[in-house]
C-alpha positions in Angstrom: 97.8 80.2 109.6 97.5 83.8 110.9 96.1 85.0 107.5 92.4 85.5 108.5 92.6 89.2 109.2 94.0 90.2 105.8 92.5 87.3 103.8 88.8 87.6 104.7 86.6 89.9 102.5 89.6 90.8 100.4 88.6 89.7 96.9 86.3 90.9 94.2 85.9 88.5 91.3 84.9 90.0 87.9 83.2 87.8 85.4 82.4 89.2 82.0 83.5 90.2 78.6 85.6 93.3 77.7 88.1 95.3 79.8 88.2 94.6 83.5 88.2 97.4 86.1 91.7 98.9 86.3 91.6 99.0 90.1 93.4 95.9 91.4 93.6 96.8 95.1 91.5 99.0 97.3 91.2 100.0 101.0 87.9 101.4 102.1 87.7 103.1 105.5 83.9 103.3 105.9 83.8 103.5 109.7 84.6 107.2 110.1 81.2 108.6 109.2 80.2 110.4 106.0 82.7 113.2 106.6 85.8 111.1 107.2 85.4 107.9 105.2 87.9 107.5 102.4 88.8 105.0 99.7 92.4 104.3 98.4 92.9 102.5 95.1 95.9 101.1 93.3 95.9 100.7 89.5 98.6 98.2 88.6 102.1 99.3 89.4 101.3 102.8 88.1 99.5 104.9 90.6 97.5 105.2 93.8 94.5 107.5 94.3 92.6 108.5 97.4 89.2 110.2 97.5 86.3 110.7 99.8 83.7 107.9 99.9 80.9 110.5 100.3 80.4 114.1 99.1 80.5 115.2 102.7 84.1 114.0 102.9 85.5 116.8 100.7 86.8 118.6 103.7 88.8 115.6 104.8 90.6 115.6 101.5 91.3 119.3 101.9 92.8 118.7 105.3 94.9 115.9 103.9 96.2 118.3 101.2 96.9 121.0 103.8 98.8 118.5 106.1 101.0 117.3 103.3 101.8 120.9 102.2 102.7 121.9 105.7 105.0 119.0 106.3 106.8 119.7 103.0 107.1 123.4 103.9 108.9 122.4 107.2 111.4 120.3 105.3 109.8 116.9 105.9 110.1 114.5 103.0 106.8 113.5 101.5 105.9 111.2 98.5 105.2 113.3 95.4 101.5 113.8 95.0 98.9 115.8 93.0 95.4 116.9 93.9 93.0 116.9 91.1 89.2 117.0 91.2 89.1 116.3 94.9 91.4 113.2 94.6 94.9 112.7 95.8 97.1 110.9 93.2 100.5 109.4 93.9 102.9 107.2 91.9 103.5 103.6 93.0 106.7 103.5 94.9 108.9 100.4 94.2 110.8 100.7 97.5 110.2 99.3 100.9 108.4 101.2 103.6 110.2 102.0 106.8 108.1 99.3 108.4 109.3 96.7 105.9 112.9 97.7 106.7 112.3 97.3 110.4 110.6 94.0 109.9 113.7 92.7 108.1 116.0 93.4 111.1 117.3 90.5 113.1 118.8 90.0 116.6 122.0 92.0 116.8 120.6 94.9 114.7 119.8 97.0 117.7 121.8 100.0 116.5 119.8 100.0 113.3 116.6 100.3 115.3 118.0 103.2 117.3 119.1 104.9 114.1 115.6 104.7 112.6 113.7 105.9 115.7 116.2 108.6 116.7 115.9 110.1 113.2 112.1 109.7 113.3 112.0 111.6 116.7 114.0 114.4 115.2 111.5 114.6 112.2 108.5 114.7 114.6 110.1 117.6 116.4 110.8 119.3 113.1 107.3 118.9 111.9 105.7 121.7 113.9 106.3 124.8 116.1 106.3 124.2 119.8 103.7 125.6 122.3 103.9 125.9 126.1 103.6 122.9 128.4 100.4 124.3 129.8 98.7 124.0 126.5 99.2 120.2 126.3 95.8 118.6 125.6 96.9 115.4 127.3 98.2 117.0 130.5 95.0 116.0 132.5 95.8 112.4 132.0 99.1 112.6 133.8 99.6 116.1 135.4 103.0 115.4 136.9 104.5 113.3 134.2 107.3 114.6 131.9 105.5 115.1 128.6 108.4 116.7 126.9 108.0 119.1 123.9 104.4 120.0 123.0 103.7 120.5 119.3 101.3 123.1 117.9 100.4 120.4 115.2 101.2 116.7 115.9 101.0 114.5 112.9 99.7 111.2 114.3 100.6 109.2 111.2 104.3 109.9 111.2 104.8 106.2 111.7 106.9 103.6 109.8 103.8 102.1 108.0 103.2 105.5 106.4 106.8 106.2 105.4 109.0 105.0 102.5 112.7 104.8 102.4 113.9 106.6 99.3 117.6 106.8 98.8 118.0 106.3 102.6 115.7 109.3 103.3 112.3 109.2 105.0 109.3 110.1 102.7 105.8 110.2 104.4 102.4 109.7 102.9 98.7 109.6 104.0 99.1 112.2 106.8 95.4 112.5 107.5 95.3 113.0 111.3 96.6 116.0 113.2 96.1 116.9 116.9 96.7 120.5 118.0 98.7 121.2 121.1 99.8 117.6 121.5 103.1 116.2 123.0 105.6 115.0 120.4 105.9 111.8 122.5 102.4 110.8 121.4 103.1 110.2 117.7 106.3 108.6 118.8 104.4 106.3 121.1 102.1 105.4 118.1 105.2 104.7 115.9 106.6 102.3 118.5 103.4 100.5 119.3 102.7 99.6 115.7 106.2 98.1 115.4 106.4 96.3 118.7 105.3 93.0 117.3 108.2 92.5 115.0 110.8 94.5 116.9 110.6 92.2 119.9 113.4 89.9 118.8 115.7 92.9 118.3 114.8 95.4 121.0 112.6 94.9 124.1 109.5 97.1 124.7 111.1 98.3 128.0 114.2 99.5 126.1 112.1 101.4 123.6 110.0 103.1 126.3 113.0 104.1 128.4 115.0 105.5 125.4 112.2 107.7 124.3 110.9 108.8 127.7 107.6 106.9 127.6 107.9 104.6 130.6 105.8 106.8 133.0 103.3 107.6 130.2 
């Protein structure tokens, strides 16, 4: 029924007396080595926390904190968070993610898709200073292509899955990954790729690529 990917290995059954563990949902990314592996936990409908899986991952948490602070400093909305004892703590948000909103769209809602991604594109451009085209780290892959603006810091997770809609405003979370001297079109490409599966009935892949200058890339 298409459930295998999220259903398998998803449950921990606690059998015993006394108070059960307060964590009722966890995502463990253990495939990034000891310096990059993280665990995210949800405790009821109260809070989320993110911490390093190994002591060597403390620098990854420091980078995450820096990324969130820099985005906020550039006027990008982020989910309220607090860093304590090497952990990132956030409240549970009872609102849909941007991906949830896009998933709810139906044929005929094309203008709503354009509104979301046009705004996302503007936020990606706002997230960093620009550098010269010659500094583009992806330039060797397509030397004569139109790569567009190149960002000093490109936040690769500025995608609908990592963004809530709060009072019709975008609020990002979990901005772990940054590439220096990267075209703005690359995080935009990632945002579109992760949404293609459910945007298909509303907007074609060709229309998305053409609108955001990705056809030749």
